[in-house]
N, CA, C and O atoms as a GROMACS GRO file, in nm:
protein
  532
    1MET      N    1  -5.629   1.569  -0.786
    1MET     CA    2  -5.674   1.438  -0.833
    1MET      C    3  -5.557   1.370  -0.904
    1MET      O    4  -5.483   1.435  -0.978
    2HIS      N    5  -5.541   1.242  -0.882
    2HIS     CA    6  -5.437   1.162  -0.948
    2HIS      C    7  -5.486   1.120  -1.086
    2HIS      O    8  -5.607   1.111  -1.109
    3ILE      N    9  -5.394   1.093  -1.177
    3ILE     CA   10  -5.431   1.059  -1.314
    3ILE      C   11  -5.519   0.934  -1.320
    3ILE      O   12  -5.610   0.928  -1.403
    4GLU      N   13  -5.495   0.834  -1.234
    4GLU     CA   14  -5.580   0.714  -1.235
    4GLU      C   15  -5.724   0.749  -1.200
    4GLU      O   16  -5.818   0.703  -1.265
    5GLU      N   17  -5.741   0.831  -1.097
    5GLU     CA   18  -5.876   0.872  -1.057
    5GLU      C   19  -5.944   0.952  -1.168
    5GLU      O   20  -6.062   0.933  -1.196
    6ALA      N   21  -5.867   1.041  -1.231
    6ALA     CA   22  -5.921   1.122  -1.340
    6ALA      C   23  -5.961   1.034  -1.459
    6ALA      O   24  -6.065   1.056  -1.520
    7LEU      N   25  -5.879   0.934  -1.490
    7LEU     CA   26  -5.906   0.842  -1.600
    7LEU      C   27  -6.035   0.764  -1.575
    7LEU      O   28  -6.121   0.755  -1.663
    8VAL      N   29  -6.048   0.709  -1.456
    8VAL     CA   30  -6.167   0.631  -1.422
    8VAL      C   31  -6.291   0.719  -1.423
    8VAL      O   32  -6.394   0.681  -1.479
    9ALA      N   33  -6.282   0.837  -1.363
    9ALA     CA   34  -6.397   0.928  -1.362
    9ALA      C   35  -6.438   0.965  -1.504
    9ALA      O   36  -6.557   0.972  -1.535
   10HIS      N   37  -6.339   0.990  -1.590
   10HIS     CA   38  -6.368   1.024  -1.730
   10HIS      C   39  -6.439   0.908  -1.801
   10HIS      O   40  -6.538   0.929  -1.871
   11LEU      N   41  -6.389   0.788  -1.783
   11LEU     CA   42  -6.451   0.672  -1.847
   11LEU      C   43  -6.592   0.647  -1.797
   11LEU      O   44  -6.683   0.622  -1.875
   12LEU      N   45  -6.610   0.654  -1.664
   12LEU     CA   46  -6.742   0.624  -1.607
   12LEU      C   47  -6.843   0.737  -1.629
   12LEU      O   48  -6.961   0.721  -1.598
   13ALA      N   49  -6.799   0.850  -1.682
   13ALA     CA   50  -6.891   0.959  -1.718
   13ALA      C   51  -6.948   0.940  -1.858
   13ALA      O   52  -7.033   1.018  -1.901
   14GLN      N   53  -6.901   0.838  -1.929
   14GLN     CA   54  -6.944   0.815  -2.068
   14GLN      C   55  -7.058   0.713  -2.071
   14GLN      O   56  -7.039   0.597  -2.034
   15THR      N   57  -7.175   0.757  -2.115
   15THR     CA   58  -7.294   0.671  -2.110
   15THR      C   59  -7.283   0.548  -2.199
   15THR      O   60  -7.341   0.444  -2.168
   16GLY      N   61  -7.210   0.557  -2.310
   16GLY     CA   62  -7.194   0.440  -2.397
   16GLY      C   63  -7.123   0.326  -2.325
   16GLY      O   64  -7.158   0.209  -2.343
   17LEU      N   65  -7.023   0.360  -2.244
   17LEU     CA   66  -6.950   0.258  -2.168
   17LEU      C   67  -7.032   0.209  -2.049
   17LEU      O   68  -7.042   0.088  -2.026
   18THR      N   69  -7.090   0.301  -1.974
   18THR     CA   70  -7.165   0.258  -1.854
   18THR      C   71  -7.292   0.181  -1.890
   18THR      O   72  -7.343   0.105  -1.808
   19ALA      N   73  -7.343   0.201  -2.011
   19ALA     CA   74  -7.457   0.120  -2.056
   19ALA      C   75  -7.417  -0.028  -2.064
   19ALA      O   76  -7.502  -0.116  -2.049
   20LEU      N   77  -7.289  -0.053  -2.088
   20LEU     CA   78  -7.240  -0.192  -2.100
   20LEU      C   79  -7.190  -0.248  -1.966
   20LEU      O   80  -7.219  -0.363  -1.933
   21ILE      N   81  -7.116  -0.167  -1.890
   21ILE     CA   82  -7.052  -0.220  -1.769
   21ILE      C   83  -7.111  -0.167  -1.639
   21ILE      O   84  -7.069  -0.209  -1.531
   22SER      N   85  -7.207  -0.077  -1.646
   22SER     CA   86  -7.258  -0.008  -1.528
   22SER      C   87  -7.139   0.060  -1.461
   22SER      O   88  -7.076   0.144  -1.525
   23ARG      N   89  -7.108   0.028  -1.337
   23ARG     CA   90  -6.992   0.087  -1.269
   23ARG      C   91  -6.892  -0.023  -1.232
   23ARG      O   92  -6.816  -0.008  -1.137
   24ARG      N   93  -6.892  -0.133  -1.308
   24ARG     CA   94  -6.803  -0.246  -1.280
   24ARG      C   95  -6.664  -0.219  -1.339
   24ARG      O   96  -6.626  -0.272  -1.443
   25PHE      N   97  -6.590  -0.136  -1.269
   25PHE     CA   98  -6.454  -0.095  -1.307
   25PHE      C   99  -6.366  -0.122  -1.186
   25PHE      O  100  -6.392  -0.070  -1.078
   26PHE      N  101  -6.261  -0.203  -1.203
   26PHE     CA  102  -6.179  -0.248  -1.091
   26PHE      C  103  -6.031  -0.226  -1.119
   26PHE      O  104  -5.987  -0.229  -1.234
   27TYR      N  105  -5.956  -0.202  -1.012
   27TYR     CA  106  -5.810  -0.189  -1.022
   27TYR      C  107  -5.745  -0.326  -1.007
   27TYR      O  108  -5.779  -0.404  -0.918
   28GLU      N  109  -5.652  -0.354  -1.096
   28GLU     CA  110  -5.560  -0.467  -1.092
   28GLU      C  111  -5.621  -0.603  -1.118
   28GLU      O  112  -5.568  -0.676  -1.201
   29GLU      N  113  -5.729  -0.643  -1.052
   29GLU     CA  114  -5.784  -0.775  -1.083
   29GLU      C  115  -5.936  -0.775  -1.074
   29GLU      O  116  -5.997  -0.695  -1.004
   30LEU      N  117  -5.993  -0.866  -1.148
   30LEU     CA  118  -6.137  -0.883  -1.152
   30LEU      C  119  -6.180  -0.965  -1.031
   30LEU      O  120  -6.135  -1.079  -1.016
   31PRO      N  121  -6.265  -0.911  -0.944
   31PRO     CA  122  -6.309  -0.991  -0.828
   31PRO      C  123  -6.384  -1.117  -0.874
   31PRO      O  124  -6.452  -1.118  -0.976
   32GLN      N  125  -6.369  -1.221  -0.797
   32GLN     CA  126  -6.436  -1.348  -0.828
   32GLN      C  127  -6.587  -1.327  -0.828
   32GLN      O  128  -6.640  -1.252  -0.746
   33ASP      N  129  -6.654  -1.393  -0.919
   33ASP     CA  130  -6.800  -1.390  -0.933
   33ASP      C  131  -6.856  -1.252  -0.970
   33ASP      O  132  -6.971  -1.221  -0.941
   34THR      N  133  -6.775  -1.170  -1.035
   34THR     CA  134  -6.820  -1.039  -1.083
   34THR      C  135  -6.913  -1.059  -1.202
   34THR      O  136  -6.886  -1.142  -1.289
   35THR      N  137  -7.021  -0.985  -1.205
   35THR     CA  138  -7.110  -0.986  -1.320
   35THR      C  139  -7.034  -0.924  -1.438
   35THR      O  140  -6.968  -0.822  -1.422
   36LEU      N  141  -7.045  -0.986  -1.553
   36LEU     CA  142  -6.978  -0.936  -1.673
   36LEU      C  143  -7.081  -0.875  -1.766
   36LEU      O  144  -7.197  -0.913  -1.762
   37PRO      N  145  -7.040  -0.779  -1.849
   37PRO     CA  146  -6.904  -0.731  -1.872
   37PRO      C  147  -6.855  -0.638  -1.761
   37PRO      O  148  -6.933  -0.582  -1.684
   38ALA      N  149  -6.722  -0.624  -1.757
   38ALA     CA  150  -6.655  -0.539  -1.659
   38ALA      C  151  -6.522  -0.495  -1.717
   38ALA      O  152  -6.479  -0.544  -1.822
   39VAL      N  153  -6.456  -0.401  -1.648
   39VAL     CA  154  -6.326  -0.350  -1.692
   39VAL      C  155  -6.230  -0.350  -1.574
   39VAL      O  156  -6.269  -0.316  -1.462
   40THR      N  157  -6.104  -0.388  -1.600
   40THR     CA  158  -5.999  -0.374  -1.501
   40THR      C  159  -5.892  -0.280  -1.556
   40THR      O  160  -5.879  -0.262  -1.677
   41CYS      N  161  -5.815  -0.222  -1.463
   41CYS     CA  162  -5.711  -0.126  -1.500
   41CYS      C  163  -5.588  -0.151  -1.414
   41CYS      O  164  -5.598  -0.170  -1.293
   42ILE      N  165  -5.472  -0.151  -1.478
   42ILE     CA  166  -5.346  -0.166  -1.405
   42ILE      C  167  -5.240  -0.078  -1.471
   42ILE      O  168  -5.236  -0.064  -1.593
   43LYS      N  169  -5.154  -0.018  -1.387
   43LYS     CA  170  -5.044   0.060  -1.442
   43LYS      C  171  -4.934  -0.036  -1.482
   43LYS      O  172  -4.889  -0.116  -1.400
   44VAL      N  173  -4.890  -0.028  -1.608
   44VAL     CA  174  -4.787  -0.117  -1.662
   44VAL      C  175  -4.649  -0.057  -1.641
   44VAL      O  176  -4.555  -0.127  -1.604
   45SER      N  177  -4.636   0.073  -1.666
   45SER     CA  178  -4.507   0.140  -1.651
   45SER      C  179  -4.531   0.289  -1.633
   45SER      O  180  -4.642   0.339  -1.651
   46ASP      N  181  -4.424   0.360  -1.596
   46ASP     CA  182  -4.432   0.504  -1.579
   46ASP      C  183  -4.297   0.564  -1.618
   46ASP      O  184  -4.204   0.565  -1.537
   47ILE      N  185  -4.288   0.611  -1.740
   47ILE     CA  186  -4.162   0.665  -1.794
   47ILE      C  187  -4.139   0.804  -1.736
   47ILE      O  188  -4.229   0.888  -1.734
   48LYS      N  189  -4.018   0.828  -1.689
   48LYS     CA  190  -3.981   0.958  -1.634
   48LYS      C  191  -3.875   1.023  -1.723
   48LYS      O  192  -3.775   0.960  -1.756
   49ASP      N  193  -3.898   1.147  -1.761
   49ASP     CA  194  -3.800   1.223  -1.839
   49ASP      C  195  -3.728   1.319  -1.745
   49ASP      O  196  -3.787   1.375  -1.653
   50HIS      N  197  -3.599   1.336  -1.771
   50HIS     CA  198  -3.519   1.425  -1.688
   50HIS      C  199  -3.443   1.524  -1.775
   50HIS      O  200  -3.404   1.494  -1.888
   51THR      N  201  -3.422   1.642  -1.720
   51THR     CA  202  -3.339   1.743  -1.783
   51THR      C  203  -3.222   1.770  -1.689
   51THR      O  204  -3.211   1.706  -1.584
   52LEU      N  205  -3.136   1.863  -1.724
   52LEU     CA  206  -3.023   1.897  -1.637
   52LEU      C  207  -3.069   1.956  -1.504
   52LEU      O  208  -2.995   1.951  -1.405
   53THR      N  209  -3.189   2.011  -1.500
   53THR     CA  210  -3.239   2.073  -1.377
   53THR      C  211  -3.330   1.981  -1.295
   53THR      O  212  -3.378   2.022  -1.190
   54GLY      N  213  -3.354   1.860  -1.341
   54GLY     CA  214  -3.438   1.767  -1.265
   54GLY      C  215  -3.540   1.697  -1.352
   54GLY      O  216  -3.533   1.700  -1.474
   55GLN      N  217  -3.635   1.635  -1.285
   55GLN     CA  218  -3.739   1.560  -1.357
   55GLN      C  219  -3.834   1.655  -1.429
   55GLN      O  220  -3.875   1.757  -1.374
   56SER      N  221  -3.867   1.620  -1.551
   56SER     CA  222  -3.961   1.697  -1.632
   56SER      C  223  -4.101   1.690  -1.571
   56SER      O  224  -4.134   1.594  -1.501
   57GLU      N  225  -4.181   1.790  -1.599
   57GLU     CA  226  -4.320   1.789  -1.553
   57GLU      C  227  -4.407   1.698  -1.638
   57GLU      O  228  -4.520   1.668  -1.599
   58LEU      N  229  -4.356   1.653  -1.753
   58LEU     CA  230  -4.430   1.562  -1.839
   58LEU      C  231  -4.427   1.422  -1.780
   58LEU      O  232  -4.320   1.368  -1.751
   59GLU      N  233  -4.544   1.363  -1.763
   59GLU     CA  234  -4.557   1.225  -1.716
   59GLU      C  235  -4.606   1.140  -1.833
   59GLU      O  236  -4.684   1.187  -1.916
   60ARG      N  237  -4.559   1.015  -1.840
   60ARG     CA  238  -4.599   0.927  -1.950
   60ARG      C  239  -4.626   0.784  -1.901
   60ARG      O  240  -4.560   0.690  -1.947
   61PRO      N  241  -4.721   0.765  -1.810
   61PRO     CA  242  -4.750   0.629  -1.765
   61PRO      C  243  -4.827   0.550  -1.872
   61PRO      O  244  -4.897   0.607  -1.956
   62THR      N  245  -4.812   0.419  -1.866
   62THR     CA  246  -4.888   0.330  -1.953
   62THR      C  247  -4.983   0.248  -1.867
   62THR      O  248  -4.942   0.187  -1.768
   63TYR      N  249  -5.109   0.248  -1.904
   63TYR     CA  250  -5.212   0.172  -1.833
   63TYR      C  251  -5.270   0.066  -1.925
   63TYR      O  252  -5.293   0.091  -2.044
   64GLN      N  253  -5.293  -0.050  -1.869
   64GLN     CA  254  -5.362  -0.157  -1.942
   64GLN      C  255  -5.506  -0.161  -1.893
   64GLN      O  256  -5.533  -0.180  -1.774
   65LEU      N  257  -5.598  -0.142  -1.986
   65LEU     CA  258  -5.740  -0.154  -1.958
   65LEU      C  259  -5.787  -0.285  -2.021
   65LEU      O  260  -5.763  -0.309  -2.139
   66THR      N  261  -5.853  -0.367  -1.942
   66THR     CA  262  -5.899  -0.497  -1.992
   66THR      C  263  -6.051  -0.502  -1.987
   66THR      O  264  -6.111  -0.481  -1.882
   67ALA      N  265  -6.111  -0.530  -2.101
   67ALA     CA  266  -6.256  -0.548  -2.112
   67ALA      C  267  -6.286  -0.697  -2.101
   67ALA      O  268  -6.239  -0.776  -2.181
   68TRP      N  269  -6.366  -0.734  -2.001
   68TRP     CA  270  -6.402  -0.874  -1.974
   68TRP      C  271  -6.548  -0.895  -2.008
   68TRP      O  272  -6.632  -0.810  -1.979
   69ALA      N  273  -6.580  -1.010  -2.070
   69ALA     CA  274  -6.720  -1.042  -2.100
   69ALA      C  275  -6.734  -1.193  -2.118
   69ALA      O  276  -6.635  -1.264  -2.133
   70SER      N  277  -6.857  -1.239  -2.117
   70SER     CA  278  -6.883  -1.383  -2.133
   70SER      C  279  -6.886  -1.424  -2.279
   70SER      O  280  -6.890  -1.544  -2.310
   71THR      N  281  -6.882  -1.326  -2.371
   71THR     CA  282  -6.874  -1.356  -2.514
   71THR      C  283  -6.765  -1.270  -2.577
   71THR      O  284  -6.730  -1.164  -2.525
   72LYS      N  285  -6.712  -1.318  -2.688
   72LYS     CA  286  -6.611  -1.240  -2.760
   72LYS      C  287  -6.670  -1.107  -2.808
   72LYS      O  288  -6.605  -1.003  -2.801
   73ALA      N  289  -6.792  -1.112  -2.857
   73ALA     CA  290  -6.859  -0.991  -2.906
   73ALA      C  291  -6.879  -0.891  -2.791
   73ALA      O  292  -6.867  -0.770  -2.811
   74GLY      N  293  -6.911  -0.940  -2.672
   74GLY     CA  294  -6.930  -0.852  -2.557
   74GLY      C  295  -6.801  -0.783  -2.516
   74GLY      O  296  -6.801  -0.663  -2.489
   75ALA      N  297  -6.691  -0.859  -2.513
   75ALA     CA  298  -6.561  -0.800  -2.479
   75ALA      C  299  -6.521  -0.698  -2.584
   75ALA      O  300  -6.469  -0.591  -2.551
   76ARG      N  301  -6.544  -0.730  -2.709
   76ARG     CA  302  -6.509  -0.638  -2.818
   76ARG      C  303  -6.592  -0.510  -2.811
   76ARG      O  304  -6.539  -0.402  -2.837
   77ALA      N  305  -6.720  -0.521  -2.776
   77ALA     CA  306  -6.806  -0.402  -2.766
   77ALA      C  307  -6.756  -0.307  -2.657
   77ALA      O  308  -6.754  -0.186  -2.676
   78VAL      N  309  -6.715  -0.363  -2.543
   78VAL     CA  310  -6.662  -0.279  -2.434
   78VAL      C  311  -6.531  -0.216  -2.478
   78VAL      O  312  -6.508  -0.097  -2.456
   79ALA      N  313  -6.443  -0.294  -2.541
   79ALA     CA  314  -6.314  -0.242  -2.588
   79ALA      C  315  -6.335  -0.130  -2.690
   79ALA      O  316  -6.263  -0.030  -2.687
   80GLU      N  317  -6.430  -0.146  -2.778
   80GLU     CA  318  -6.457  -0.041  -2.878
   80GLU      C  319  -6.506   0.087  -2.812
   80GLU      O  320  -6.471   0.196  -2.857
   81GLN      N  321  -6.585   0.075  -2.706
   81GLN     CA  322  -6.628   0.195  -2.633
   81GLN      C  323  -6.508   0.265  -2.571
   81GLN      O  324  -6.496   0.387  -2.579
   82ILE      N  325  -6.418   0.188  -2.507
   82ILE     CA  326  -6.299   0.246  -2.446
   82ILE      C  327  -6.214   0.316  -2.552
   82ILE      O  328  -6.166   0.427  -2.531
   83LYS      N  329  -6.196   0.248  -2.667
   83LYS     CA  330  -6.117   0.309  -2.774
   83LYS      C  331  -6.179   0.438  -2.824
   83LYS      O  332  -6.107   0.535  -2.851
   84SER      N  333  -6.310   0.442  -2.837
   84SER     CA  334  -6.375   0.565  -2.887
   84SER      C  335  -6.361   0.679  -2.786
   84SER      O  336  -6.363   0.796  -2.826
   85ILE      N  337  -6.348   0.648  -2.659
   85ILE     CA  338  -6.335   0.750  -2.555
   85ILE      C  339  -6.190   0.798  -2.542
   85ILE      O  340  -6.166   0.918  -2.530
   86LEU      N  341  -6.095   0.705  -2.543
   86LEU     CA  342  -5.957   0.739  -2.507
   86LEU      C  343  -5.860   0.761  -2.623
   86LEU      O  344  -5.770   0.845  -2.612
   87SER      N  345  -5.874   0.689  -2.732
   87SER     CA  346  -5.774   0.696  -2.838
   87SER      C  347  -5.758   0.837  -2.892
   87SER      O  348  -5.854   0.899  -2.939
   88ASP      N  349  -5.634   0.888  -2.884
   88ASP     CA  350  -5.596   1.021  -2.931
   88ASP      C  351  -5.666   1.135  -2.855
   88ASP      O  352  -5.677   1.246  -2.907
   89TYR      N  353  -5.713   1.107  -2.734
   89TYR     CA  354  -5.777   1.209  -2.652
   89TYR      C  355  -5.677   1.319  -2.615
   89TYR      O  356  -5.562   1.291  -2.582
   90GLN      N  357  -5.723   1.442  -2.623
   90GLN     CA  358  -5.648   1.560  -2.576
   90GLN      C  359  -5.747   1.648  -2.504
   90GLN      O  360  -5.857   1.673  -2.554
   91GLY      N  361  -5.710   1.697  -2.386
   91GLY     CA  362  -5.800   1.783  -2.312
   91GLY      C  363  -5.771   1.779  -2.164
   91GLY      O  364  -5.658   1.754  -2.122
   92THR      N  365  -5.874   1.803  -2.085
   92THR     CA  366  -5.859   1.806  -1.940
   92THR      C  367  -5.941   1.694  -1.878
   92THR      O  368  -6.056   1.672  -1.915
   93MET      N  369  -5.879   1.623  -1.784
   93MET     CA  370  -5.947   1.518  -1.707
   93MET      C  371  -5.926   1.548  -1.560
   93MET      O  372  -5.813   1.544  -1.511
   94GLY      N  373  -6.033   1.578  -1.490
   94GLY     CA  374  -6.022   1.602  -1.347
   94GLY      C  375  -5.922   1.709  -1.311
   94GLY      O  376  -5.854   1.699  -1.209
   95GLY      N  377  -5.912   1.812  -1.394
   95GLY     CA  378  -5.820   1.921  -1.369
   95GLY      C  379  -5.677   1.895  -1.416
   95GLY      O  380  -5.590   1.980  -1.397
   96ILE      N  381  -5.653   1.780  -1.477
   96ILE     CA  382  -5.520   1.744  -1.527
   96ILE      C  383  -5.516   1.769  -1.677
   96ILE      O  384  -5.605   1.725  -1.750
   97THR      N  385  -5.412   1.839  -1.724
   97THR     CA  386  -5.397   1.866  -1.866
   97THR      C  387  -5.336   1.745  -1.936
   97THR      O  388  -5.220   1.712  -1.915
   98VAL      N  389  -5.416   1.680  -2.017
   98VAL     CA  390  -5.372   1.562  -2.093
   98VAL      C  391  -5.331   1.608  -2.232
   98VAL      O  392  -5.413   1.659  -2.309
   99GLN      N  393  -5.203   1.590  -2.264
   99GLN     CA  394  -5.156   1.629  -2.397
   99GLN      C  395  -5.204   1.531  -2.502
   99GLN      O  396  -5.248   1.571  -2.610
  100LYS      N  397  -5.198   1.402  -2.471
  100LYS     CA  398  -5.246   1.302  -2.567
  100LYS      C  399  -5.249   1.165  -2.500
  100LYS      O  400  -5.162   1.131  -2.420
  101ILE      N  401  -5.350   1.086  -2.535
  101ILE     CA  402  -5.358   0.946  -2.494
  101ILE      C  403  -5.343   0.863  -2.620
  101ILE      O  404  -5.420   0.876  -2.715
  102GLU      N  405  -5.242   0.777  -2.620
  102GLU     CA  406  -5.213   0.696  -2.740
  102GLU      C  407  -5.232   0.548  -2.711
  102GLU      O  408  -5.180   0.495  -2.613
  103LEU      N  409  -5.309   0.482  -2.797
  103LEU     CA  410  -5.323   0.337  -2.790
  103LEU      C  411  -5.193   0.275  -2.839
  103LEU      O  412  -5.151   0.298  -2.952
  104GLN      N  413  -5.128   0.195  -2.753
  104GLN     CA  414  -5.000   0.134  -2.786
  104GLN      C  415  -5.015  -0.008  -2.839
  104GLN      O  416  -4.954  -0.043  -2.940
  105THR      N  417  -5.096  -0.090  -2.772
  105THR     CA  418  -5.113  -0.229  -2.814
  105THR      C  419  -5.255  -0.276  -2.784
  105THR      O  420  -5.324  -0.222  -2.697
  106GLU      N  421  -5.297  -0.380  -2.858
  106GLU     CA  422  -5.425  -0.447  -2.836
  106GLU      C  423  -5.402  -0.597  -2.839
  106GLU      O  424  -5.318  -0.646  -2.915
  107MET      N  425  -5.475  -0.670  -2.757
  107MET     CA  426  -5.463  -0.814  -2.758
  107MET      C  427  -5.598  -0.875  -2.716
  107MET      O  428  -5.664  -0.826  -2.624
  108SER      N  429  -5.637  -0.982  -2.784
  108SER     CA  430  -5.759  -1.055  -2.749
  108SER      C  431  -5.721  -1.192  -2.697
  108SER      O  432  -5.623  -1.251  -2.741
  109SER      N  433  -5.801  -1.242  -2.602
  109SER     CA  434  -5.772  -1.376  -2.551
  109SER      C  435  -5.896  -1.434  -2.484
  109SER      O  436  -6.003  -1.373  -2.480
  110LEU      N  437  -5.878  -1.554  -2.431
  110LEU     CA  438  -5.986  -1.630  -2.368
  110LEU      C  439  -5.928  -1.703  -2.248
  110LEU      O  440  -5.820  -1.761  -2.256
  111GLU      N  441  -6.000  -1.700  -2.137
  111GLU     CA  442  -5.962  -1.778  -2.019
  111GLU      C  443  -6.070  -1.882  -1.997
  111GLU      O  444  -6.189  -1.855  -2.014
  112LYS      N  445  -6.027  -2.002  -1.958
  112LYS     CA  446  -6.121  -2.109  -1.929
  112LYS      C  447  -6.100  -2.155  -1.786
  112LYS      O  448  -5.990  -2.151  -1.732
  113SER      N  449  -6.210  -2.199  -1.724
  113SER     CA  450  -6.198  -2.258  -1.591
  113SER      C  451  -6.123  -2.391  -1.604
  113SER      O  452  -6.118  -2.447  -1.713
  114PRO      N  453  -6.065  -2.442  -1.496
  114PRO     CA  454  -5.989  -2.569  -1.504
  114PRO      C  455  -6.067  -2.684  -1.566
  114PRO      O  456  -6.009  -2.769  -1.634
  115ASP      N  457  -6.198  -2.688  -1.543
  115ASP     CA  458  -6.277  -2.797  -1.601
  115ASP      C  459  -6.325  -2.766  -1.742
  115ASP      O  460  -6.389  -2.850  -1.806
  116GLY      N  461  -6.295  -2.644  -1.792
  116GLY     CA  462  -6.329  -2.608  -1.929
  116GLY      C  463  -6.473  -2.566  -1.950
  116GLY      O  464  -6.513  -2.540  -2.064
  117THR      N  465  -6.552  -2.558  -1.843
  117THR     CA  466  -6.693  -2.527  -1.860
  117THR      C  467  -6.723  -2.377  -1.864
  117THR      O  468  -6.823  -2.336  -1.923
  118THR      N  469  -6.638  -2.296  -1.804
  118THR     CA  470  -6.661  -2.152  -1.800
  118THR      C  471  -6.556  -2.081  -1.884
  118THR      O  472  -6.436  -2.104  -1.870
  119LYS      N  473  -6.603  -1.996  -1.971
  119LYS     CA  474  -6.513  -1.919  -2.057
  119LYS      C  475  -6.534  -1.771  -2.031
  119LYS      O  476  -6.647  -1.725  -2.016
  120VAL      N  477  -6.423  -1.696  -2.028
  120VAL     CA  478  -6.429  -1.551  -2.015
  120VAL      C  479  -6.339  -1.493  -2.124
  120VAL      O  480  -6.221  -1.526  -2.133
  121TYR      N  481  -6.397  -1.408  -2.204
  121TYR     CA  482  -6.322  -1.343  -2.312
  121TYR      C  483  -6.272  -1.208  -2.263
  121TYR      O  484  -6.338  -1.142  -2.183
  122PHE      N  485  -6.156  -1.168  -2.313
  122PHE     CA  486  -6.108  -1.035  -2.276
  122PHE      C  487  -6.030  -0.971  -2.388
  122PHE      O  488  -5.971  -1.037  -2.474
  123GLU      N  489  -6.031  -0.838  -2.384
  123GLU     CA  490  -5.958  -0.753  -2.479
  123GLU      C  491  -5.870  -0.662  -2.395
  123GLU      O  492  -5.921  -0.585  -2.314
  124ASP      N  493  -5.738  -0.669  -2.415
  124ASP     CA  494  -5.644  -0.581  -2.346
  124ASP      C  495  -5.610  -0.462  -2.436
  124ASP      O  496  -5.580  -0.479  -2.554
  125LEU      N  497  -5.615  -0.344  -2.379
  125LEU     CA  498  -5.578  -0.221  -2.448
  125LEU      C  499  -5.475  -0.149  -2.362
  125LEU      O  500  -5.501  -0.118  -2.246
  126GLU      N  501  -5.357  -0.123  -2.418
  126GLU     CA  502  -5.255  -0.050  -2.344
  126GLU      C  503  -5.244   0.092  -2.399
  126GLU      O  504  -5.224   0.113  -2.518
  127TYR      N  505  -5.259   0.188  -2.308
  127TYR     CA  506  -5.256   0.329  -2.343
  127TYR      C  507  -5.143   0.400  -2.271
  127TYR      O  508  -5.122   0.381  -2.151
  128GLN      N  509  -5.070   0.483  -2.346
  128GLN     CA  510  -4.975   0.574  -2.284
  128GLN      C  511  -5.046   0.709  -2.270
  128GLN      O  512  -5.101   0.762  -2.366
  129ILE      N  513  -5.042   0.763  -2.149
  129ILE     CA  514  -5.108   0.890  -2.120
  129ILE      C  515  -5.000   0.995  -2.098
  129ILE      O  516  -4.923   0.986  -2.002
  130ASN      N  517  -4.994   1.093  -2.185
  130ASN     CA  518  -4.898   1.203  -2.173
  130ASN      C  519  -4.970   1.321  -2.108
  130ASN      O  520  -5.064   1.376  -2.165
  131TYR      N  521  -4.924   1.359  -1.988
  131TYR     CA  522  -4.988   1.470  -1.918
  131TYR      C  523  -4.885   1.550  -1.838
  131TYR      O  524  -4.775   1.504  -1.809
  132ILE      N  525  -4.926   1.670  -1.804
  132ILE     CA  526  -4.841   1.760  -1.724
  132ILE      C  527  -4.887   1.750  -1.580
  132ILE      O  528  -5.004   1.771  -1.548
  133LYS      N  529  -4.791   1.719  -1.492
  133LYS     CA  530  -4.830   1.710  -1.350
  133LYS      C  531  -4.827   1.844  -1.283
  133LYS      O  532  -4.856   1.855  -1.164
   0.00000   0.00000   0.00000
């Protein structure tokens, strides 16, 4: 199992999160006309460590998880669920040994439709996942 698959499976196994988003979890972009709240995930970077003998087995990718909702409170509630699940997590996900998941940055924002009638609130959470491949 790849770390992205393990991460998504771990998140969607948590009833507190699925009570809010059901299974509305998407890679890279939110499909048009998606029922909110929902979550998107994108890989931001993937740091590689090297030794004299080659690449280290330690992987350190950073993923941005975005909580989308029609209200600021809704986006914040989804983000808080994600934080309670992932921040400082250590253990096994899908057979992958996760040394630690660290919250790196948080950002809140609002998107409006061109005519200003539709608003979508979102909370971005960037996590670095340290794991052994």
